[in-house]
C-alpha positions in Angstrom: -51.0 120.2 85.5 -51.1 123.9 84.6 -48.9 125.4 81.9 -46.5 127.0 84.5 -46.0 123.6 86.2 -45.4 122.0 82.8 -42.7 124.5 81.9 -41.1 123.9 85.3 -41.1 120.1 84.7 -39.6 120.7 81.2 -36.8 122.7 82.7 -36.1 120.1 85.4 -36.0 117.4 82.8 -33.6 119.4 80.7 -31.4 119.8 83.8 -31.4 116.0 84.2 -30.2 115.7 80.6 -27.4 118.1 81.1 -26.1 116.2 84.0 -24.7 113.5 81.8 -26.8 112.5 80.0 -39.1 109.2 76.0 -57.8 101.4 67.9 -77.3 103.3 60.0 -79.4 101.4 60.8 -82.0 99.6 58.7 -83.7 102.5 57.2 -80.7 104.8 57.3 -78.6 105.5 54.2 -76.4 102.6 53.4 -72.7 102.9 53.2 -71.4 103.0 49.6 -67.9 101.7 49.0 -65.4 103.2 46.6 -62.4 100.9 46.3 -59.1 102.7 46.3 -55.5 101.7 45.5 -54.6 102.3 49.1 -55.9 103.7 52.3 -56.5 107.4 52.0 -56.5 110.0 54.8 -59.9 111.4 55.8 -61.0 114.6 54.0 -60.5 117.8 55.9 -64.3 118.2 56.1 -67.3 115.9 55.3 -69.1 116.3 52.0 -72.6 117.7 52.5 -75.3 115.8 50.6 -79.0 116.2 50.2 -81.5 114.9 52.7 -79.6 115.7 55.9 -76.6 113.5 55.3 -72.9 113.8 55.1 -70.3 111.7 53.3 -66.9 111.0 55.0 -63.9 109.0 53.8 -62.9 106.4 56.3 -59.5 104.9 57.0 -60.1 102.1 54.4 -60.7 104.7 51.7 -64.4 104.0 51.6 -67.0 106.8 51.0 -69.6 106.4 53.7 -72.9 108.3 53.8 -74.1 109.1 57.3 -76.9 111.1 58.9 -75.8 114.7 59.5 -76.8 114.2 63.1 -75.5 110.9 64.5 -77.3 109.8 67.7 -76.8 106.0 67.8 -73.3 104.5 67.6 -72.1 101.0 67.8 -68.4 100.0 68.3 -67.6 96.6 66.8 -64.0 95.3 66.6 -62.1 98.6 66.9 -62.1 98.3 70.7 -60.4 101.6 71.8 -63.0 103.6 70.0 -65.6 103.2 72.7 -63.4 105.1 75.1 -62.0 107.5 72.6 -65.5 108.6 71.4 -66.8 108.8 75.0 -64.0 111.2 76.0 -64.3 113.1 72.7 -68.0 113.7 73.3 -67.7 114.0 77.0 -70.5 111.5 77.3 -71.4 107.9 76.4 -75.1 108.5 75.7 -74.8 108.0 72.0 -73.1 104.6 72.5 -75.9 102.0 72.2 -73.7 99.0 71.6 -70.1 98.1 72.3 -68.0 95.0 71.9 -67.7 92.9 75.1 -64.0 93.6 75.1 -64.8 97.3 75.4 -67.2 96.6 78.2 -64.7 94.6 80.3 -62.3 97.6 80.1 -65.0 100.0 81.1 -66.0 98.0 84.1 -62.5 97.2 85.2 -61.1 100.7 84.7 -62.2 104.2 85.4 -64.4 104.8 82.3 -67.5 103.2 83.8 -67.0 105.4 86.9 -66.5 108.7 85.0 -69.2 107.9 82.4 -71.6 105.3 84.0 -74.0 105.5 81.1 -71.6 103.4 79.0 -72.4 100.4 81.2 -75.9 100.5 79.7 -74.6 99.8 76.2 -75.6 96.5 74.6 -72.9 93.8 74.0 -75.1 91.0 72.7 -74.5 91.7 69.0 -70.9 90.3 69.0 -69.3 87.2 70.6 -65.6 87.2 69.9 -65.3 88.0 66.2 -68.7 86.7 65.4 -71.4 89.3 64.5 -75.1 88.7 65.2 -76.6 90.9 62.5 -80.2 90.5 63.9 -79.1 91.7 67.3 -77.2 94.6 65.8 -80.2 95.7 63.7 -82.3 95.8 66.9 -80.0 98.6 68.1 -80.9 100.7 65.0 -77.4 102.2 64.7 -76.7 105.3 62.7 -73.1 104.1 62.3 -70.9 101.2 63.3 -67.2 101.6 63.9 -65.2 98.7 62.5 -61.4 98.0 62.2 -60.4 99.3 58.7 -58.6 96.1 58.0 -61.8 94.0 58.4 -63.2 94.3 54.9 -65.4 91.2 55.4 -67.2 92.8 58.4 -67.6 96.1 56.6 -69.1 94.4 53.6 -71.5 92.4 55.8 -72.7 95.6 57.4 -73.0 97.5 54.2 -74.9 94.7 52.5 -77.3 94.8 55.5 -77.9 98.6 55.0 -75.8 99.7 57.9 -73.3 102.5 57.7 -69.8 101.1 58.6 -66.9 103.4 59.2 -63.4 101.9 59.1 -61.0 103.0 61.8 -57.3 102.0 61.3 -54.9 101.2 64.2 -52.0 100.6 61.8 -52.1 103.1 59.0 -49.7 105.4 60.8 -47.3 102.6 61.6 -48.7 102.2 65.1 -47.5 105.7 66.1 -49.7 106.3 69.2 -49.7 110.1 68.9 -50.4 110.3 65.2 -53.0 107.5 65.3 -54.9 109.2 68.0 -54.8 112.5 66.1 -56.1 110.8 62.9 -58.9 109.1 64.8 -60.0 112.5 66.3 -59.8 114.1 62.9 -62.3 111.7 61.5 -64.6 112.0 64.6 -64.5 115.7 64.2 -66.1 115.4 60.8 -68.8 113.2 62.1 -69.5 115.0 65.3 -68.7 118.7 64.6 -68.4 120.9 67.7 -67.8 118.0 70.1 -64.2 117.8 71.0 -62.4 117.5 74.3 -59.3 115.9 72.6 -57.1 118.9 71.6 -55.9 119.2 75.2 -55.1 115.4 75.3 -53.2 115.6 72.0 -51.2 118.7 73.0 -50.3 117.4 76.4 -49.3 114.0 75.0 -46.9 115.7 72.6 -45.6 118.0 75.3 -44.8 115.1 77.6 -43.3 113.1 74.7 -41.0 116.1 73.9 -40.0 116.4 77.5 -39.1 112.8 77.7 -37.0 113.0 74.5 -35.0 115.8 76.0 -34.0 113.5 78.8 -33.4 110.2 77.0 -32.0 111.5 73.7 -28.5 111.3 75.1 -28.6 107.6 76.1 -26.1 105.7 74.0 -27.6 102.8 72.0 -25.6 100.2 74.0 -27.1 101.6 77.2 -30.7 101.6 76.2 -32.9 99.3 78.2 -34.4 96.3 76.3 -38.2 96.2 76.7 -40.4 93.2 76.1 -44.2 93.6 75.8 -46.4 90.6 76.6 -49.5 91.3 74.5 -51.0 88.0 75.4 -49.7 85.2 77.6 -51.3 82.0 78.8 -50.5 78.3 78.9 -51.3 78.1 75.1 -49.1 80.9 73.6 -47.0 84.0 74.2 -47.6 87.0 71.9 -45.4 90.0 71.9 -45.1 93.3 70.0 -42.7 93.0 67.1 -41.6 96.0 65.0 -45.1 96.6 63.6 -47.3 97.0 66.7 -47.7 99.6 69.4 -44.9 98.2 71.6 -42.4 99.6 69.1 -43.6 103.1 69.6 -43.7 102.8 73.4 -40.2 101.4 73.5 -38.7 104.2 71.4 -40.8 106.9 73.1 -39.3 106.3 76.5 -35.7 105.8 75.2 -35.6 102.0 75.2 -35.2 99.2 72.6 -38.0 96.9 71.7 -36.5 93.5 72.6 -38.6 91.8 69.9 -37.9 94.4 67.2 -36.5 91.7 64.8 -40.0 90.2 64.5 -41.6 91.7 61.4 -45.1 90.2 61.5 -47.9 92.7 61.9 -50.1 93.4 64.9 -50.8 90.7 67.4 -49.5 87.8 65.4 -46.0 87.8 66.9 -46.1 84.4 68.7 -42.8 83.8 70.5 -41.1 81.2 72.7 -39.2 81.2 76.0 -36.1 80.4 74.0 -36.4 83.7 72.3 -37.0 85.5 75.6 -33.8 83.9 77.0 -31.9 85.2 73.9 -33.3 88.7 74.2 -33.0 88.8 78.0 -35.2 91.9 78.4 -34.4 94.5 81.2 -38.1 95.5 81.6 -41.3 93.6 80.8 -44.7 95.3 80.3 -47.8 93.1 80.4 -50.9 94.5 78.6 -54.5 94.3 79.7 -55.4 92.1 76.7 -54.2 89.2 78.8 -55.0 88.0 82.3 -51.3 87.4 83.1 -49.9 89.4 86.0 -46.3 90.2 87.1 -46.5 87.6 89.9 -47.2 84.9 87.3 -43.7 85.5 85.9 -42.1 85.9 89.3 -43.7 82.6 90.4 -43.4 80.7 87.1 -47.1 80.1 87.2 -48.0 79.9 83.5 -47.4 76.9 81.2 -44.4 75.6 83.0 -42.3 78.4 81.7 -39.2 79.3 83.8 -38.6 83.0 84.0 -36.1 83.0 86.8 -33.0 83.7 84.7 -34.5 86.6 82.8 -33.1 89.9 83.9 -36.4 91.8 84.2 -37.7 89.0 86.5 -34.6 88.8 88.6 -34.6 92.6 89.1 -38.4 92.7 89.7 -38.9 94.9 86.6 -42.2 93.4 85.4 -45.2 95.7 85.2 -48.8 95.5 84.3 -49.8 98.4 82.0 -52.2 100.9 83.5 -55.9 100.8 82.9 -57.6 104.2 83.2 -60.2 105.1 80.6 -59.0 102.2 78.4 -56.1 99.7 78.1 -53.2 102.1 77.8 -51.2 100.0 75.3 -53.4 101.5 72.5 -54.0 105.2 71.7 -56.2 106.6 74.5 -56.9 109.7 76.6 -54.3 108.3 79.1 -51.4 108.5 76.7 -49.6 111.4 78.4 -49.6 110.0 81.9 -48.8 106.5 80.5 -45.7 108.0 78.9 -44.6 109.5 82.2 -45.3 106.3 84.1 -43.5 104.1 81.6 -40.4 106.4 81.3 -40.1 106.3 85.1 -40.4 102.5 85.2 -37.7 102.1 82.5 -35.3 104.8 83.8 -36.2 105.4 87.5 -33.1 107.4 88.1 -33.7 109.8 85.2 -37.3 110.4 86.2 -37.1 110.1 90.0 -38.8 113.5 90.4 -42.0 112.5 88.6 -44.8 112.1 91.1 -47.2 110.0 89.0 -50.0 110.0 91.4 -49.9 113.8 91.5 -49.7 114.0 87.7 -52.7 111.7 87.2 -54.8 113.5 89.7 -54.1 116.9 88.1 -54.6 115.5 84.6 -58.0 114.0 85.4 -59.1 117.1 87.3 -58.2 119.3 84.4 -59.6 117.0 81.7 -62.7 115.6 83.4 -63.2 117.9 86.4 -63.0 115.0 88.8 -60.9 114.4 91.9 -59.5 110.9 91.8 -58.9 109.2 95.1 -55.6 107.5 96.0 -57.5 104.2 95.7 -58.7 105.0 92.1 -55.1 105.9 91.1 -53.8 102.8 92.7 -56.3 100.6 90.9 -55.5 102.4 87.6 -51.8 101.3 88.0 -52.5 97.9 89.4 -55.4 96.6 87.3 -57.0 93.3 87.8 -57.0 90.4 85.3 -60.8 91.0 84.7 -59.8 93.7 82.2 -58.9 91.0 79.7 -62.3 89.3 79.9 -63.7 88.6 76.4 -60.5 89.1 74.5 -59.4 85.5 74.4 -62.6 84.7 72.6 -61.6 87.0 69.8 -58.5 85.1 68.9 
């Protein structure tokens, strides 16, 4: 979507408002750790050291020495980073290893079609949360990206002489826009001159602001209650409480997180059907970290749970989140079009003029220079359960 068209949409959205009423290989320099009282933001530029290396501060506050030219990258348990780095570099050629959870998303979504070289990345070094250090060493990584909260894994890698850079999904209170910007800021230190992400960030904020202009006038009592099913099978149901990405999405599109009262962090918010009945959500979004589909709720197909009295089910307002370059529940290059899509699903009357297929096609053409087919867009917004492959083994 060009700038003129964006301004036009912004004006249209304002008009709607005014009518009454938006995650070193052996032989390379080892990572040295410097404990800190708390996580610190990455430095504005990497510290140059002797011998063709740089030192960066990761999201765990650790000083990590890296080759000045990084050519071999492995993504461990910070799953979105495989997609984020690929889009950032405009190529997946540097990715020699990715977690199986990253691979299932690449195969099921559009990333593997846009950047087919990512399908050649090795996945044998991790099974679930278990690392095979011997297999990892065979990949001769210059750097391994790890979740900043996984100090045990970072220590294991450091002790093996492998540079581990911690990436945090939670440091910025699961704010999708800020988290993505901070990820890119760190990548920019490690891969100077390689950045396709400014356009993504700018457009995300532009769309966010446009949505706010429309939904800011919605009274609290009239806000739609949104429930996120992060994982759901016959063993457990996990949602997004106050401290997970669902909180951002709910507020960004002018709704309420139905499970906001749950304070536990990240994906530990196990809930029951009794709680769902009490909250009675108006809209339900199912992530691609679970194989569950909307029809499973409509047909009461999982674990004997009865969804028939839940408003979102009665009104057929249950949706699977999109899967483009990655699972859109997390920060990704697809955030701007996910915001538009989600706002339209929550408030169809307020966003009836949004043509999401047109928006996605224009966005992908502008960002990647590709012309998506109707079938690709349809698959993006109706992803298969295969996208969840491998994730159940993690937990």
